[in-house]
Backbone as a ProteinNet text record, in pm:
[ID]
protein_1_A
[PRIMARY]
MTWVDVTIDEVVQETPLDRSFVLRVPREHRAAFAFTPGQYLRLRDPRDADAREWYFSLSGAPNDDGTLRVTVRGRGDAVQGIYAGRVGSTWQSVPPAGDFEFDTDPHERIVLAGAGSGVTPFRALLEQQANTGSQRSIWLLHSARSADELLFHADFETWSAAGAAFTYRPTITGEDAAWTGRKGRIDAVLLQEALGEGAAAVRLFACGPGPFVDAVFAQAAALGLAPERCCRQ
[TERTIARY]
85.9	-14.5	108.4	78.2	159.4	24.6	74.4	22.8	50.6	-66.3	-11.1	-45.1	32.7	43.7	-95.4	-208.5	-301.6	-308	-307.7	-342.4	-463.9	-520.7	-636.4	-622.7	-706	-730.6	-812.5	-952.7	-1039.8	-1090.5	-1148.2	-1258.8	-1358.2	-1452.7	-1602.6	-1684.8	-1698.6	-1827.8	-1923.6	-1968.5	-2122.7	-2233.1	-2171.2	-2289	-2199.8	-2225.1	-2178.4	-2106.1	-2115.8	-2025.8	-1949.2	-1990.4	-1925.9	-1872.8	-1729.6	-1660.5	-1650.4	-1626.4	-1618.5	-1459	-1409	-1278.5	-1226.1	-1205	-1159.2	-1003.5	-969.5	-853.5	-822.2	-651.1	-633.3	-501	-547.6	-417.8	-376.2	-239.2	-94.2	-163.3	-159	-172	-117.7	-33.1	-5.8	-42.8	-130.5	-210.2	-385.8	-413.8	-529.7	-643.5	-570.3	-648.6	-660.9	-580.4	-604.9	-697.8	-699.9	-818.6	-949.9	-1000.2	-1095.6	-1200.9	-1344.2	-1439.2	-1555.8	-1656	-1805.4	-1877.1	-1997.9	-2072.7	-2088.4	-2034.8	-2136.7	-1973.6	-1855.7	-1724.6	-1654.6	-1525.4	-1484.5	-1342.3	-1291.3	-1142.6	-1078.9	-960.5	-878.8	-769.7	-781.8	-704.6	-603.6	-494.8	-420.1	-328.9	-321.9	-227.3	-94.1	38.6	149	202.2	99.6	192.1	117.6	18.8	-30.7	51.2	109.5	188.3	138.7	-1.5	-52.4	-54.7	-47.3	-52.3	-200.3	-293.5	-428.1	-483.5	-558.8	-643.5	-766.5	-854	-962.1	-1015.8	-1178	-1250.2	-1344.9	-1349.2	-1466.3	-1532.7	-1660.7	-1713.1	-1714.4	-1702.1	-1670.1	-1797.6	-1789.1	-1944.6	-1923.6	-1851.7	-1879.9	-1871.8	-1913.8	-1937.9	-1783.9	-1768.7	-1625.1	-1639.5	-1533.9	-1479.5	-1339.7	-1293.9	-1224.3	-1098.5	-1126.8	-998.8	-908.2	-912.1	-805.9	-830.3	-974.3	-989.6	-1111.5	-1101.6	-1162.1	-1282	-1338.4	-1454.9	-1476.3	-1443.6	-1501.5	-1546.8	-1623.9	-1698.1	-1702.1	-1609.4	-1580.2	-1655.2	-1731.5	-1786.5	-1736.9	-1719.1	-1632.3	-1640.3	-1695.3	-1779.6	-1701.2	-1620.9	-1530.7	-1423.9	-1326	-1178.3	-1076	-1129.1	-1040.8	-1026.2	-1115.5	-1155.2	-1088.1	-1030.3	-1062.1	-882.2	-793	-673.4	-755.8	-764.6	-812.3	-962.8	-985.6	-1098.1	-1046.1	-930.4	-886.8	-758.9	-774.3	-692.3	-717.3	-605.5	-609.2	-573.2	-643.5	-570.2	-404.4	-385.3	-260.7	-208.9	-245.4	-185	-183.3	-111.8	-86.1	-129.5	-258.4	-244.9	-229.8	-270.8	-193.1	-320.7	-318.5	-450.5	-397.1	-482.4	-496.9	-617.8	-627.9	-726.5	-852.7	-945	-1114.7	-1157.7	-1227.9	-1246.2	-1416.7	-1442.8	-1587.6	-1695.1	-1791.5	-1885.1	-2012.6	-2032.4	-2179.3	-2177.5	-2243.4	-2255.6	-2398.7	-2424.9	-2527.6	-2561.2	-2504.5	-2485.1	-2621.1	-2766.6	-2902.6	-2930.3	-3042.1	-3130.3	-3206.2	-3141.1	-3169.8	-3332.9	-3430.5	-3529.3	-3610.1	-3526.6	-3569.6	-3582.8	-3670.6	-3661.7	-3570.9	-3481.9	-3382.1	-3414.4	-3423.6	-3480.8	-3377.5	-3337.4	-3218.4	-3254.6	-3199.1	-3264.9	-3114.7	-3098.8	-2969.2	-3010.4	-2937.5	-2937.8	-2794.2	-2837.9	-2698.7	-2613.9	-2497	-2415.2	-2404.8	-2474.2	-2500.2	-2515.9	-2589.5	-2605.1	-2475.4	-2395.8	-2264.8	-2236	-2264.2	-2242.4	-2297.6	-2476	-2568.8	-2544.7	-2465.6	-2468.8	-2368.9	-2293.8	-2215.7	-2276.1	-2380.9	-2469.2	-2556.4	-2630	-2678.3	-2613.9	-2507.3	-2407.3	-2408.3	-2358.4	-2367	-2465.5	-2607.1	-2708.6	-2766.2	-2716.2	-2749.5	-2654.2	-2543.7	-2460.8	-2438.1	-2513.4	-2544.4	-2673.4	-2753.8	-2914.9	-3001	-2927.1	-3022.3	-3128.7	-3244.4	-3367.4	-3438.9	-3345.1	-3364.9	-3445.9	-3515.1	-3612.6	-3514.8	-3520.8	-3433.6	-3535.9	-3536.7	-3609.7	-3486.9	-3482.6	-3371.4	-3464	-3456	-3492.4	-3383.5	-3400.2	-3295.1	-3318.8	-3291.1	-3323.2	-3211.5	-3228.9	-3115.1	-3192.9	-3106.1	-3163.6	-3254.1	-3151.9	-3193.7	-3159.3	-3255	-3217.8	-3079.1	-2996.4	-2855.7	-2767.6	-2793.4	-2760.2	-2820.5	-2883.7	-2930.4	-2804	-2738.7	-2597.7	-2636.7	-2588.9	-2592.1	-2739.7	-2791.1	-2949.3	-2997.6	-2902.1	-2890.4	-2909.4	-2766.8	-2758.4	-2851.6	-2951.6	-3029.7	-3190.8	-3154.7	-3309.6	-3293.2	-3144.7	-3139.1	-3169.4	-3108.3	-3101.5	-3260.9	-3332.3	-3477.7	-3546	-3533.9	-3607.8	-3546.2	-3445	-3429	-3525.3	-3550.1	-3650.6	-3698.8	-3802.7	-3899.1	-3841.2	-3711.4	-3675.3	-3616.9	-3585	-3511.6	-3640.9	-3666	-3760.8	-3631	-3656.5	-3592.7	-3687.6	-3668.8	-3775.4	-3694.2	-3643	-3558.5	-3679.5	-3631.3	-3720.6	-3621.8	-3662.9	-3591	-3658.3	-3563.5	-3615.4	-3589.3	-3521.8	-3555.9	-3641.3	-3650	-3692.8	-3641	-3724.4	-3643.5	-3782.3	-3763.6	-3880.3	-3879.4	-3732.1	-3759.6	-3798	-3754.2	-3828.5	-3962.7	-4005.5	-4133.3	-4178.2	-4041.5	-4076.8	-4154.1	-4132.2	-4141.5	-4096.2	-4154.7	-4055.4	-4087.9	-4011.2	-3989.7	-3889.2	-3934.4	-3812.3	-3885.8	-3823.2	-3835.3	-3938.9	-4053.5	-4137.9	-4252.4	-4312.5	-4382.7	-4461.8	-4500.5	-4573.8	-4485.9	-4363.1	-4264.6	-4212.4	-4178.9	-4128.9	-4203.5	-4336.6	-4420.9	-4457.8	-4463.4	-4438.2	-4311.1	-4215.9	-4084.3	-4102.5	-4110.9	-4137.4	-4235.7	-4357.7	-4468.9	-4538	-4625	-4668.8	-4627.2	-4508	-4422.2	-4309.6	-4288.7	-4244.3	-4115.7	-4153.5	-4084.9	-3966.9	-3951.2	-3900.1	-3852.5	-3778.1	-3725.3	-3635.4	-3478.7	-3375.8	-3365.2	-3388.7	-3325.9	-3220.5	-3125.2	-3009.8	-3021.9	-2975.7	-2993.4	-2825.9	-2790.8	-2690.2	-2703.8	-2624	-2613.8	-2623.8	-2630.6	-2652.5	-2709.4	-2666.5	-2711.8	-2849.1	-2899.4	-3034	-3169.2	-3076.1	-3147.6	-3220.3	-3085	-3094.5	-3169.3	-3149.1	-3229.2	-3411.9	-3435.3	-3572.8	-3626.6	-3517.7	-3577.1	-3604	-3530.7	-3552.9	-3671.3	-3678.8	-3806.3	-3927.5	-3934.5	-4070.7	-4063	-3959.1	-3955.4	-4028.1	-3942	-4002.7	-4176	-4222.3	-4364.2	-4445.4	-4385.3	-4442.7	-4426.6	-4354.1	-4385.6	-4238.2	-4156.6	-4008.1	-3904.4	-3888.6	-3795.8	-3629.6	-3600.5	-3488	-3327.2	-3375.7	-3282.1	-3275.3	-3374.9	-3358.4	-3303.6	-3251.3	-3214.9	-3043.1	-3017.3	-2858.3	-2822.3	-2721.3	-2668.6	-2511.1	-2463.1	-2325.2	-2260.7
-112.2	-1.4	134.1	252.9	356	449.2	558.9	650.6	759.3	831	979.2	1111.7	1171.2	1313.9	1388.1	1427.7	1509	1676.8	1774	1894.7	1944.2	1998.5	2117.1	2223.7	2222.1	2345.3	2404.8	2356.9	2451.4	2384.9	2468.7	2429.4	2473.7	2439.1	2498	2447.2	2525.7	2534.7	2513.7	2372.9	2348.6	2380.1	2362.2	2335.6	2384.2	2392.1	2438.8	2326.5	2217.7	2103.7	2035.5	2064.7	1981.5	2092.9	2017.9	2124.1	2027.7	2045.8	2040.4	2049.5	1919.3	1968.6	1901.6	2032.4	1979.9	1930.6	1838.2	1748.5	1783	1825.3	1797.5	1693.3	1595.4	1460.9	1518.7	1467.2	1460.6	1442	1498.7	1457.8	1283	1272.4	1125.2	1000.2	1042.7	958.7	942.1	1069.9	1069.6	948	902.1	793.5	704.3	637.6	559.1	586	724.1	783.7	783.5	735.2	758.8	639.3	709.2	658.3	678	609.3	653.7	656.9	701.1	812.4	672.2	723.7	626.7	534.4	555.4	504.4	597.4	556.1	620.6	658.4	790.2	771.7	770.9	730.1	689.5	775.7	854.4	942.4	942.2	999.1	1043.4	1160.7	1243.4	1350.6	1321.5	1348.4	1326.6	1351.9	1479.4	1549.6	1473.3	1374.5	1319.6	1199.7	1225.8	1151.9	1018.5	989	901.3	815.2	859.6	780.8	731	789.6	738.5	774.5	674.7	673.8	680.2	798.3	827.8	768.2	740.7	715.4	766.1	850.5	954.3	963.6	953	922.4	1040.4	1023.2	1068.7	1170.8	1317.1	1375.7	1471.4	1458.4	1532.9	1436.9	1505.5	1421	1386	1237.2	1244.1	1371.5	1435.7	1496.6	1508.1	1603.7	1567.5	1702.6	1741.1	1823.9	1825.6	1681.9	1630.8	1634.1	1671.8	1715.1	1617.4	1556.6	1500	1591.4	1556.1	1625.8	1579.8	1522.9	1458.7	1579.9	1526	1604.2	1505.9	1629.1	1596.1	1630.5	1557.4	1645.1	1633.7	1764.9	1773.3	1756.4	1610.4	1594.8	1488.7	1536.8	1421.3	1474.1	1455.7	1462.4	1403	1286	1245.9	1251.9	1316.7	1411.9	1531.1	1582	1723.1	1799.4	1703.9	1717.5	1729.2	1654.4	1662.5	1763.1	1784.7	1845.9	2019.7	2027.3	2135.2	2202.3	2080.8	2096.2	2246.9	2266.4	2411.2	2434.6	2499.5	2534.6	2524.9	2441	2455	2338.7	2276.2	2156.1	2003.1	1901.3	1788.8	1682.8	1638	1475.5	1362.8	1244.6	1125.6	1047.1	988.8	881.2	805.4	677.6	566.2	558	509.9	544.3	474.4	551.8	540.2	369.1	347.1	178.4	208.2	88.9	94.4	28.5	-87.4	-117.8	-94	25.4	85.2	203.7	163.3	203.9	196.4	284.6	305.9	249.1	127.6	108.9	8.6	73	-19.9	10.1	-68.3	-92.8	77.7	153.5	305.9	290.1	250.2	207.4	200.6	238.9	194.4	339.1	341.4	445.9	452.1	516.1	511.2	613.6	541.5	573.2	630.3	722	755.3	816.8	732.1	821.7	837.3	939.3	962.7	1045.5	999.2	1050.3	1118.9	1284.1	1377	1372.4	1326.7	1333.8	1198.1	1095.1	967.6	1013.4	1139.7	1198.6	1205.9	1237.4	1258	1152.8	1047.7	971.4	993.4	1020.5	1068.5	1205.6	1293.9	1423.6	1381.4	1288.4	1281.9	1215.7	1147.6	1087.9	1211.4	1269.7	1382	1475.8	1540.5	1588.3	1551.1	1450.5	1375	1400.9	1379.3	1376.8	1489.4	1574.6	1734.6	1778.7	1720	1772.5	1701.8	1588.6	1518.6	1545.6	1580.6	1608.5	1511.7	1370.2	1239.5	1264.3	1235.1	1237.9	1114.9	1023.7	887.8	969.8	908.4	918.7	915.9	995.3	976.4	1078.4	1011.4	1053.4	1055.6	1189	1193.9	1238	1125.9	1176.1	1187.2	1304.2	1363.9	1385.6	1334.1	1330	1409.9	1542.9	1612.9	1623.4	1677.2	1755.3	1879.3	1960	2115.1	2172.2	2244.6	2285.4	2330.1	2385.5	2399.1	2304.5	2169.5	2059.6	1997.1	2030.5	1944.9	2002.5	1861.6	1915.7	1885	2007.3	2030.7	2073.6	2096.2	2146.8	2253.3	2369.7	2447.9	2381.7	2303.9	2222.9	2140	2044	1962.8	2033	2177.8	2280.1	2310	2334.7	2382.2	2276.1	2173.1	2047.4	2006	2029.3	1961.2	2067.9	2193.4	2317.1	2285	2218.2	2233	2130.6	2046.4	1959	1834.2	1771.6	1677.5	1571.6	1527.9	1350.2	1330.7	1470.9	1474.5	1520.7	1456.2	1476.8	1501.1	1611.6	1631.1	1643	1563.2	1568.9	1596.3	1674.8	1708	1687.1	1683.1	1657.6	1696.8	1729	1784.2	1710.4	1675.5	1586.4	1704	1792.2	1880.4	1994.4	2098.8	2209.6	2318.1	2330.4	2486.3	2545	2662.2	2751.8	2810.5	2867.6	2916.1	2815.7	2707.8	2581.4	2573.3	2587.1	2556.4	2425.6	2318.1	2230.4	2091.9	1997.2	1879.1	1868	1822.9	1766.3	1614.7	1555.7	1428.2	1330.8	1209.8	1118.6	1091	982.3	945.3	835.5	868.8	742	691.5	570.4	483	567.5	675.4	781.8	868.7	898.1	957.1	866	746.1	620.8	602	564.6	541.9	648.7	758.8	860.2	833.9	793.2	787.7	662	551.9	412.3	433.1	535.5	484.6	367.2	343.1	201.6	128.9	123.1	37.1	-28.3	-87.6	-137.7	-222.9	-308.2	-404.4	-297.8	-215.5	-136.8	-6.1	-48.9	69.8	6.4	104.3	45.3	143.8	105	224.3	170	299.1	284	384.6	326.1	426	427	524.9	546	632.3	586.1	668.4	563.8	623.4	525.3	384.6	306.2	137.6	155.2	222.1	159.7	254.3	384.9	445.2	352.3	270.7	209.9	92.7	29.2	-74.9	-34.6	104.5	136.6	153.8	250.9	226.5	114.3	24.5	-118.6	-178.5	-170.9	-252.2	-177.6	-30.4	26.5	-14.3	-56.5	-48.2	-194.8	-295.6	-453.4	-432.4	-378.3	-364	-302.8	-179.3	-158.5	-261.2	-355.3	-419.1	-449.4	-358.5	-394.7	-489.3	-558.9	-683.9	-652.2	-727.8	-700.8	-666.9	-756.4	-777.1	-629.3	-530.1	-429.5	-314.6	-358.8	-232.5	-259.1	-149.2	-152.6	-31.4	-93.8	-22.8	26.3	139.2	155.8	95
15.7	3.3	21.9	-96.3	-82	-36.1	28.9	72.1	-17.3	-57.1	-130.1	-94.3	-60.1	-34.3	-119.8	-47.7	-97	9.8	-127.4	-47	-16.5	101.9	135.2	39.9	-86.9	-137.2	-82.3	-29.2	26.4	156.9	213.1	363.5	384.9	376.8	369.5	520.1	569.1	722.8	673.6	705.4	610	743.3	840	970.4	1084.3	1165.9	1293.3	1328.5	1291.9	1375.2	1213	1096.8	975.8	901.7	833.4	756.6	638.5	525.7	421.8	372.6	306.5	291.3	134.2	56.2	-94.2	-111.8	-142.7	-144.9	-291.6	-286	-476.2	-498.5	-594	-585.7	-675.4	-648.4	-765.4	-944.8	-1019.3	-1139.1	-1173.3	-1116.3	-1175.7	-1086	-961.6	-908.4	-920.4	-1053	-1033.9	-1071.7	-1195.4	-1237	-1140.7	-1046.7	-932.5	-829.5	-835.3	-718.5	-794.1	-877.3	-973.7	-856.5	-843.8	-800.6	-803	-759.3	-750	-663.1	-651.4	-549.1	-425	-301.7	-204	-160.7	-220.3	-164.6	-53.3	-28.1	92.4	52.8	158.7	138.8	300.6	268.6	422.7	394.4	485.3	543.5	660.9	674.1	782.1	775.4	869.3	886.4	915.1	810.3	857	998.4	1076.2	1160.3	1284.7	1309.5	1373.5	1432.5	1564.7	1674.7	1638.3	1670.5	1699.2	1558.3	1453.9	1317.9	1295.2	1346.6	1328.2	1187.9	1141.3	1004.1	1040.4	935.9	940.1	800.2	797.6	686.2	675.4	555.8	516.3	410.1	420.5	268.7	204.5	61.1	-52.1	-49.3	-31.3	-24.1	-161.9	-258.7	-390	-506.9	-622.8	-745.1	-822.6	-848.3	-957.4	-1058.2	-1049.7	-1145.6	-1232.9	-1324.3	-1411.9	-1333.1	-1238.1	-1184.1	-1105.4	-1027	-988.9	-828.6	-806.9	-633.9	-591.7	-494.1	-376.2	-287.7	-222	-161.5	-23.7	102.2	220.2	331	382.8	519.7	659.8	752.3	881.3	982.6	1059.2	1144.2	1285.8	1353.2	1461	1582.5	1616.6	1758.3	1829.8	1893.7	2005.3	2001	2123.7	2136.6	2005.9	1976.4	1844.9	1721.1	1690.9	1530.3	1521.1	1647.9	1642.1	1553.3	1574.3	1461.1	1332.4	1294.1	1142.4	1084.6	1164.7	1148.3	1147.8	1194.9	1244	1100.2	1018	861.9	780.8	709.5	696.7	529.8	475.2	322.2	299.8	207.3	174.4	273.5	365	471.2	362.3	392	354.2	416.4	367.8	443.6	384.1	417	311.9	294.2	158.3	117.5	40.3	80.7	-31.7	-128.3	-244.5	-328.6	-273.9	-307.5	-272.2	-253	-148.9	-152.9	-120.4	-111.1	-29.2	-136	-76.9	-193.6	-160.9	-86.3	-74.1	-171.8	-321.1	-454.5	-494.1	-566.6	-631.6	-736.4	-797.4	-920	-937.8	-949.4	-990.4	-1127.6	-1128.4	-1267.1	-1248.6	-1372.3	-1385.9	-1381.5	-1387.9	-1392.3	-1240	-1159.1	-1011	-972	-860.5	-790.6	-665.9	-631	-500.3	-411.5	-292.1	-181	-70.1	-70.2	65.7	186.4	292	423.5	526.2	551.3	635	784.6	839	965.8	1025.9	1051.1	1041.4	935.3	997.6	929	805.9	833.4	752.3	651.2	589.4	452.6	372.1	435.1	348.7	209.9	242.4	79.9	-19.7	18.9	-66.6	-148.8	-112.6	-154	-314.5	-275.9	-382.9	-523.7	-466.3	-598.7	-640.6	-558.7	-599.9	-692.9	-619.1	-711.7	-828.8	-875.3	-1004.5	-1103.8	-1008.3	-1084.6	-1149.2	-1049.7	-1088.8	-1193.1	-1204	-1306.1	-1436.7	-1455	-1580.2	-1612.5	-1531.9	-1579.8	-1584	-1530.8	-1494.1	-1455.8	-1526.6	-1470.2	-1406.7	-1306.5	-1281	-1108.5	-1067.1	-954.3	-798.2	-753.1	-626.3	-552.3	-410.6	-312.1	-172.4	-100.8	-8.9	131.1	251.1	379.3	433.8	539.8	611	726.7	861.2	970.2	1063.8	1095	1228.9	1315.6	1412.3	1530.6	1527.3	1457.1	1457	1272.2	1270.5	1150.1	1084.4	1224.5	1180.1	1135.3	1185.9	1171.3	1046.5	942.9	840.5	754.6	717.2	657.2	503.6	423.6	276.4	233.3	339.5	315.8	211.5	176.1	75.8	-58.7	-74	-188.9	-227.1	-126.2	-183.4	-198	-134.6	-162.8	-302	-357.5	-477.5	-611.3	-558.2	-687.6	-661.4	-558.5	-586.9	-644.6	-613	-705.8	-850.8	-917.1	-1046.1	-1103.3	-1011.2	-1151.8	-1069.6	-1108.7	-1068.2	-994.5	-1074	-1051	-937.2	-859.7	-702.3	-630.6	-524.9	-394.1	-274.8	-212.4	-56.2	48	130.1	249.8	379	429.3	538.4	641.5	784.9	879.3	1035.4	1158.3	1286	1388.5	1486.6	1617.4	1708.4	1723.4	1832.7	1802.2	1931.3	1934.9	1832.5	1749.5	1677.7	1638.8	1686.4	1672.7	1516.6	1487.5	1328.6	1230.3	1260	1145.7	1129.3	978.3	965.5	881.3	863.8	811.4	889.5	853.4	896.9	1054.4	1107.2	1278.6	1313.9	1364.6	1398	1311	1381.7	1275.5	1152.6	1130.8	979.6	996.9	990.8	989.2	920	924.4	794.9	715.2	765.8	676.2	583.6	629.4	497.8	435.6	508.3	399.9	308.2	336.4	257.6	89.4	134.7	65.9	-29.6	33.8	-95	-121.9	-119.5	-141.7	-265.1	-273.7	-337.3	-344.3	-462.3	-446	-515.6	-603.1	-653.2	-555.1	-453.4	-380.5	-441.1	-542.7	-633.8	-701.1	-739	-812.5	-743.5	-602.3	-550	-475.9	-457	-378.4	-264.5	-114.5	-55.4	21.2	28.3	121	246.4	371.1	446.9	521.9	565.8	674.5	784.5	889	1003.4	1134.3	1207.9	1366	1357.7	1372.5	1361	1408.8	1540.1	1559.1	1441.8	1387.3	1295.7	1164.3	1135.8	989.4	1050.2	1118.8	1194.6	1155.2	1245.6	1254.1	1103.1	995.6	875.5	815.5	812	768.6	795.6	919.4	1008.6	956.4	934.1	872.1	709.4	636.4	522.1	506.9	589.8	589.8	568.3	687.4	705	614.6	538.3	427.5	281.6	294.7	186.7	108	165.5	77.1	104.6	-0.1	45.8	109.4	194.7	268.5	158.3	13.3	-37.1	-153	-118.7	-153.8	-43.3	22.2	125.8	171.4	128.8	149.2	296.2	358	473.5	439.3	489.1	514.2	628
[MASK]
+++++++++++++++++++++++++++++++++++++++++++++++++++++++++++++++++++++++++++++++++++++++++++++++++++++++++++++++++++++++++++++++++++++++++++++++++++++++++++++++++++++++++++++++++++++++++++++++++++++++++++++++++++++++++++++++++++++++++

């Protein structure tokens, strides 16, 4: 295994908790860093005395400019070192990996259910769809504790407004007087709306804490979605 130096080109504060890092891959290694939405990047900071390694879902669509995008949630002491990365700093990485991919029948509807930062791998797919003008039917159900923790909310709102193929349904579980949208967890009512009447032509992908994913899949099963049509990260 060969670690490759990647440089932080941009840092974006997405929410009070989340930062996206745009990483530039050296030209001679770009072919090896090709990926598909849903895969992750393995990273380490060469300045970290503990030599810790981190796994982050890629949150940007594949592109031709030699950059990759990952998003880090700055909760917990362990992650603070890498969360503090700055433009111009160098991290090290190996090529993307992982089998949480969305390569399914293009005639099937995709339903994405994410809690908190679990929505991160879904952004890569949705940005790719927006960039290519794909008309594949995709629903995103996103649950967060508060409106300011709805990661990528502005992007999802923009892409949803741009065409009928993508439907975005955010919901918050905490108290937020300024939020006028849906409140509560992703429940059977919301899931039924996303699945529609044709459960045999739907793929459900869920990402987030284990209990959240288990609950979503249990609700989907009760609504008639076969277990083989469900995928978790």
